[in-house]
C-alpha positions in Angstrom: 4.3 -17.7 50.7 1.6 -15.7 48.9 -2.0 -17.0 48.8 -2.4 -16.5 45.1 0.1 -16.0 42.3 -0.9 -14.1 39.2 -0.8 -16.1 36.0 1.4 -15.0 33.2 -0.1 -14.0 29.8 1.6 -17.1 28.4 -0.1 -19.4 31.1 -3.5 -17.7 30.3 -3.1 -18.2 26.6 -2.1 -21.9 27.1 -5.2 -22.4 29.3 -7.4 -20.8 26.7 -6.0 -22.8 23.9 -6.4 -26.0 25.8 -10.0 -25.1 26.7 -10.8 -24.3 23.1 -9.3 -27.6 21.9 -11.4 -29.5 24.5 -14.5 -27.7 23.5 -13.9 -28.4 19.8 -13.3 -32.1 20.5 -16.5 -32.2 22.6 -18.4 -30.7 19.6 -16.9 -33.3 17.2 -17.8 -36.0 19.6 -21.3 -34.7 20.0 -21.8 -34.4 16.2 -20.6 -38.1 15.8 -23.0 -39.2 18.5 -25.9 -37.4 16.9 -25.2 -39.0 13.6 -25.0 -42.4 15.4 -28.4 -41.6 17.0 -30.0 -40.9 13.7 -28.6 -44.1 12.3 -30.0 -46.0 15.3 -33.4 -44.4 14.7 -33.4 -45.4 11.1 -32.3 -49.0 11.9 -35.1 -49.2 14.6 -37.7 -47.9 12.2 -36.8 -50.4 9.5 -36.8 -53.2 12.0 -40.1 -52.2 13.5 -41.7 -52.1 10.0 -40.2 -55.4 8.9 -40.6 -57.5 12.1 -43.6 -55.9 13.8 -45.6 -54.4 11.0 -45.3 -50.8 12.0 -47.0 -48.7 9.5 -45.3 -45.4 10.4 -42.3 -44.6 12.6 -41.1 -41.1 13.6 -38.3 -39.6 15.6 -39.2 -36.9 18.2 -37.6 -35.3 21.2 -34.1 -33.8 21.5 -32.9 -35.6 18.4 -35.1 -33.6 16.0 -34.4 -30.2 17.6 -31.1 -28.6 16.6 -28.9 -27.8 19.6 -31.0 -29.9 22.0 -29.3 -33.3 21.5 -26.5 -33.6 24.1 -24.1 -36.3 25.3 -26.7 -37.9 27.5 -29.6 -37.7 25.1 -31.4 -40.9 24.1 -33.4 -41.6 20.9 -37.2 -41.2 21.1 -39.2 -42.9 18.4 -42.9 -43.5 18.1 -44.6 -46.2 16.0 -48.1 -46.8 14.7 -49.5 -50.1 13.6 -47.8 -52.5 16.0 -50.2 -55.1 17.5 -50.8 -54.6 21.2 -49.6 -58.2 21.9 -46.2 -57.3 20.2 -45.6 -53.9 21.9 -43.3 -55.2 24.7 -41.2 -57.2 22.3 -41.0 -54.3 19.9 -39.9 -52.0 22.7 -37.2 -54.5 23.7 -36.1 -55.0 20.2 -35.8 -51.2 19.7 -33.8 -50.8 22.8 -31.3 -53.3 21.5 -30.6 -51.5 18.2 -27.6 -49.7 19.5 -25.4 -50.6 22.5 -24.2 -47.0 23.2 -27.4 -45.0 22.8 -30.7 -45.9 24.3 -33.6 -46.1 21.9 -37.0 -45.6 23.5 -40.2 -46.7 21.6 -43.6 -45.1 22.3 -46.6 -47.1 21.1 -48.9 -44.6 19.6 -51.8 -46.9 20.2 -51.4 -46.6 24.0 -49.8 -43.2 24.8 -51.2 -40.1 26.5 -53.2 -37.7 24.3 -50.8 -34.8 25.2 -47.8 -36.9 24.0 -49.7 -38.0 20.9 -50.2 -34.4 20.0 -46.5 -33.5 20.3 -45.4 -36.5 18.3 -47.9 -36.0 15.6 -47.0 -32.3 15.4 -43.2 -32.5 15.6 -42.3 -36.1 14.6 -39.9 -36.6 11.7 -40.8 -39.7 9.6 -38.2 -42.4 9.4 
């Protein structure tokens, strides 16, 4: 019995075709997840404005950078204008916008200066 048997050209071609199909399906799934993430971000922004008086909501992080969003990415949003006594309720409400993708809210009234700079420079208004 030999330790390894060489694959035939047909076996290699079948493997390559299956790998290509898996990769293409993963890309379609990722594109659908990214679209769902943008929809969740927009729903969260609308809800934060209506229920909590947010004056501005932006998306930031992997969602706004082409090629950075992956199957494990969450949605990062930041909001201005939410009263400090409503912050925790707003964070909880944002996290409940989508049951498959985590939505994380940063309160711009209480975040680190370094994060504030990134969000203000890169954030995409919702």
